[in-house]
Every structure is written in C-alpha cells, then in structure tokens.
N, C-alpha and C positions, 0 to 999 in steps of 0.2 A: 505265487510267493507265499511264504510262511507268515503266520501271525506273530511269531517270536521275533522281537526286535533285533536280537543278536543275529539270528538266522537271516533276517531281511538285510542287515548290513553286509553280511558275507555274500549274499546273493548279488547285492548291488556292486560290491567290489569285484566279484567275478564278472559281472556284465561290463564294468569299466575296463577290466583287463582284456576282455575279448575285443572291445572296441579299439583299445590301444593296439592290439596285435593286428587288427585289420587296417588301422591307419598306417602302421609301419609297413605292412605289405603293399598298401597303395602307394606310399611314398617311394618304395623300391621300384615299383613299376613306372612311376613318373620319372624317376632318375634314368631308368633304362631308356625311356622314350626321349627325354630331353637331351641325353648324351648324343643321340643321332643328329641333333640340330647344331651341334657345336661349330661345324665348319661353315654354317650359313649365317651365323649371327655377326653383327658388326664388332662385338667385343668378345672374342673367344676366350681371352684370359679371364675376364669378368664372369663369363658363362661358366668356365671351369671352376672358378672360385665358388660360385653359387652351388654347383654340383657337389663340390667337396664339403660345403656346409651341410647340404642335404645328407651326404654319406655319413658325416659325423653324427647327425641327428638320428640316422638309421641305426648306427652302432649303439647309441644310448638307448634307443627304443628297443632294440633286440636284447640288450642286457636286462632291461626292465621286464620284458616279456619272459625272458629266461628265469627271472627271479620272482615269478608270480607269488603273490601273497597267499593265494589259495591253490593248493595242489590237488 
C-alpha cells in the first residue's frame, strides 16, 4: 500500500469493491444450490420467497459492482 493517504483510501475502496463482487458471486451460487431443494422443504412458498429476496439482493449487488467507484 502507498503512504499517500488519498491513495490508501482508493486502494481500500478497491479492496472493498472486490470483496463485494465476490460476495455477490457467492450468493448467486448459494441461490443456485438452494433452488434445488425447493421441492423438499415443508414450506415451498416461503422458500421461494426467500430465494426471490436473495435474487433481488443479487440485482442490487450486481448494479453496485457495475458502478464501481474505481475503474
């Protein structure tokens, strides 16, 4: 990391953006896996609602990843 405080801040923001992107990708994979269990759960409607909430979260996360502060 740089000794310049402004550069340090930009490096930190870049690291946070990378972590956010990885979290979005991980959530996508989790939703793929969880979707396979829908027919086995006692409350498929509730399960689907949960999956939809996750999908909405993914959409927001993807938008944020696409609008990275640092390019």
